[in-house]
C-alpha positions, 0 to 999 in steps of 0.5 A, a space after each residue: 500500499 505505501 509503495 503504491 501511494 510513493 509511486 502515485 506521489 512520483 507520478 504527480 511530480 513528474 506531471 509538474 516537472 518541465 523540460 528546460 526551455 532550450 529543448 523541444 518537447 520530445 515526448 519523454 518524461 523525466 524524474 527530478 531529484 536532488 544531488 549533492 553540491 559535489 555532484 555532477 551539475 549536468 542533472 542526469 535523469 533516468 528515463 521512465 517508460 511511457 505510461 498509458 494514462 487509461 491504464 494508470 487510472 484503471 489501477 488507481 481505481 482498483 486500489 481505492 476500491 481495495 482500501 474501501 473493502 478492507 476498511 469496511 471489513 475492519 469496521 464490521 469486525 470492530 462492530 461485532 466485537 463491540 457487540 459481543 463486549 456489550 452483550 457480556 457486559 449486560 449479562 454480567 451486570 444482570 447477574 450482579 443485580 440478580 444477586 443484589 436483588 436476592 440480598 435486598 428488597 425494593 426498599 433497600 433493606 437486607 432480606 432475611 436469609 432463611 436458609 438456615 431456618 428450618 420451617 415448622 413443616 419439614 416439607 416446606 423446607 425441602 420444597 423451598 430448597 428444591 425450587 431454589 436449586 431448580 432455579 439455579 439449574 434452569 439459569 445455568 442451562 440458559 447461560 450454557 445455551 448462550 455460551 453455545 450460541 456465542 461460540 457458533 457466532 465466534 464470540 467467547 463467554 466467560 467460564 468464571 460465571 458458569 464455574 461460579 454458578 456451578 459451585 453455588 449449585 453444589 453447595 445448595 445441594 449439600 445444604 439440601 442433603 444435610 437438611 433432609 439427613 437432620 429431619 430424618 434424624 429428627 423424625 426417627 427420634 420423635 418416632 421412637 419417643 412417640 413409640 415409648 410414650 404409646 407403650 407407657 400409655 397403653 401399660 397405664 390403660 391396661 392396668 386401669 382397664 383391669 381395675 375397672 373390670 374388678 370394680 365392676 365385678 365387685 371384687 368378691 367379698 372385698 370392699 375393693 379389689 386391692 382391699 385383701 390380704 394373703 395370709 400364710 399362717 405356717 412355715 411349710 413348703 405348700 402354702 403360697 400365693 402365685 401372681 398369675 401375671 409375669 414381668 417384662 424385660 426392665 432396667 429398673 423397678 420398684 417393689 412395694 408391700 404391706 407386710 405383718 410378721 412375727 416369725 423368728 428366727 426370720 420372716 422367710 421369703 415374702 417375694 421371689 421371681 424366677 426365670 429359666 436358667 435363673 431361679 433367683 432373679 428377684 428375691 426378698 428373703 429373711 432366713 436364720 439370723 441374717 437381715 433382709 436381703 435383696 437378691 438380683 440375678 443371685 447377687 445380694 445386697 443386705 437391707 436395714 429393715 426391721 419388720 419382725 414385730 408383728 405389726 404392719 409395715 410398708 416396705 419398698 425397695 428400688 433398683 436400676 441396672 445403671 451401676 446396680 443402685 438400690 434404695 430401701 424404704 420402711 414406713 415411708 422413710 429411706 433407711 439404706 441405699 447402695 450400688 453395684 447390685 447386678 450393675 448393668 443387668 436387665 431383669 429377664 422376662 417371662 418368669 414366675 412370681 411366688 408370694 411366700 416361698 423361695 424358688 430353687 427351680 422356676 415355680 417349684 421345689 420349695 424349702 419349708 425353712 425359707 418360707 414366709 410366715 405372716 401376712 402380705 398385701 398390696 404387693 405392687 411393681 413399677 418399671 421405674 424408680 418411684 420418687 420418695 414422695 410417692 413412697 411416703 404418700 402410700 406409706 402414710 395412707 394419703 394415696 394408693 398407687 397401683 403398679 403399672 407392671 404388676 398391680 395388686 388385684 384379687 384376680 391376679 393372686 391364686 392361693 395354694 395350700 390348705 390354710 392359705 387364704 385371702 382375707 379383707 384387709 384393714 383400713 390403711 390408718 389401722 395399719 399404721 405403726 403408731 396405731 
């Protein structure tokens, strides 16, 4: 291009150059050029070949057309690049404004972020997070489609924005999974708590139903189903009472009863519970000159109880498998406590409860030397540790609480042996030690 312009300039210069006046026009063209002062003054010239005016004009026209075409192409390329830059700038501004709009409302106040708050309904949380994630997916797909169109048109699309949205989408998916897992755990815990509460409620309702049934039957010759006593007047191996119900698996219990005995040297065995493989699962015994003992899984704890005075006494023993902790109450007062009694051993279910005899095998092989002599009443069992206030209220005749596992009902007690009887029970106030 530069060489063509130089040629055009030289052509114009030749057109204005004139031959010396002393020479005639011979149809030749001359080139004017500078020569140094020390050079030859004859000004030698170099002859150019004669040019055709029409051909030179055509060549100039072609040159101008090529220049114009080149300029138009460059202008079109620049316009496309400017359009691409404007489009990308608009998209980036739109993304930035969308991010700001999600953070601020139309009055410029910062919106509350609810992603960390779990709504009351777990389904609302999952639906809300799902909609948000679906919206980001749609935006990402839209941007990818725009990138494909931009690639076809030759424009470049920024991958940083797509990567940013992809990372945010992955973070949102992780948050959604975490929320779902938390909700599942809460649902499982709630279900377990509900099941435990339902079992406890059903147990209480069953006890109430049995009590109502006994009340409807009239309780035989007794004023109420629990107002009777079991009398075992002799030390034999064939007088005893048997509870028709059995125990479930328990990790704690409280055993309470009214007891009256003057037998010597020991009152014998007022209560025993045996299961297959362990006849001494729960035993309350006083034999010989030993104090009253509580046996659990054949492990022994000595209780500071004294009931051999021929008067009524209210006694309670409680136990929990955790560290084998136990407590002993007499007439509403706690007299002893201890631990490490069959620690971490659960009470086995499906055994036999005998009143008045110690079992060498489940339900039998009694020893007359360990038989109970006296009277028993209101033998109740709970699958929990009763509070001291509850025990005291029963001991001072303020209230009566039936056992939620084994309630004292006339229909639940069978009597075996001639001389073993179920008789009406004195009033509670008449059983108090100070009366």
